[in-house]
Every structure is written in C-alpha cells, then in structure tokens.
C-alpha angles and dihedrals in degrees: 000000000000128000089252097056125119093255112137113248098170095115091047089049091050093049093045090048094052090045092052093047095046096047105031109022109030098033115124091209101081148358110318097222096142095245134101113224140169085252089062091050093049091047092050089048095049090049089053093051090049091053092053092050091049089050089054093249105110117183122236116250089249092053092046091050094048093046095048090049089050091049091053093043090056091048090052093049095044094047107030089250093314098308093109098045098068090106143352097267093051091050092050095045090048090050092050093047095052096040089079100040115119110257096018092124090057090050093050093046088057090047092048092049090053090047090051092052088052091053096044093081097173092046096229094132096254134077113233128211090257094047088051091048099045097040103036115019109027094054086055092057098262101143101158104092093199090058091044092050088051091055090049093051091054090057093041096089098180093040094228094128095253138077117229 
C-alpha cells in the first residue's frame, strides 16, 4: 500500500500530534516554540546526564558518547534530519507517510534496539526501574516517583521489575 492510499491514519495522526505536543510544545524543559530541533535533543540529553551525576551515578565518557549519538540518530530518523520537525503538521505528515513504507518495521526495530542500549546504562541487557526513571521520565519533569513507577509498571509486560 502506498503512502497516498485511502488507508485511515486518523489514530496515528492523533498519537503523533499528542506526542509532538507533549514533548516539544508543552514541555517545561525548554522554549515552547512548537519545533523539534537538535538543540532540544541535546538539551534533553544534557539534562539526563546532569540527573545521573546528581544521583551519584555518573556515566562513563564512552557511554555518554554512545548515548548522545543514539539520541541524535533517533532524531534524524524520526524527523528526516530535522526537515520534518519544523512544525507539528510536518511532523505528523512525515510520520503518516513513513508508517506504510515497506521495511519500516525493520528500521524501527533497529532504532528501538539502539535506544534500548542507550537507556541500559550499566550494560546488563535490561533496563531497571532506576535507569528508566533517570533516563526517560525525570528529564521530562516527572518528579513524583509513585507516578513514575506506575508508568514503568505499565511498560513492564512481565512484571519482573525490568525491561528486556
């Protein structure tokens, strides 16, 4: 099926719009200018590193470098090197266009594996509750640990306290 088919993408449009609004418009972390730029990605990453250092769990230089590279790689994949992140509508339209491309699931599996490695700070093959909180939730302004734990529990499919 081509990207120009009559397939209904209304649910995908809704989810992409909510994601864009939450991450890049309503976020308390940086200027709410309605765009998603490499500066935003770098700001988010630097905030994450600072959180780890404040918690007494500094990352090695190698892990910092690998993780930053992964965050920027994901940004480039999700936004076509920034071209499709200039505003909300471009981001949504790009997401809808690529959703139906042949091989996109393989590409996103690859991207998710790299993202997983970036979140797995200690390199043990699983993401612990603490890694999830420090790397994913706290930089986004989630301070309530009970709320954060509830978010983690939703994602933890086998309820063993880790993501694998």
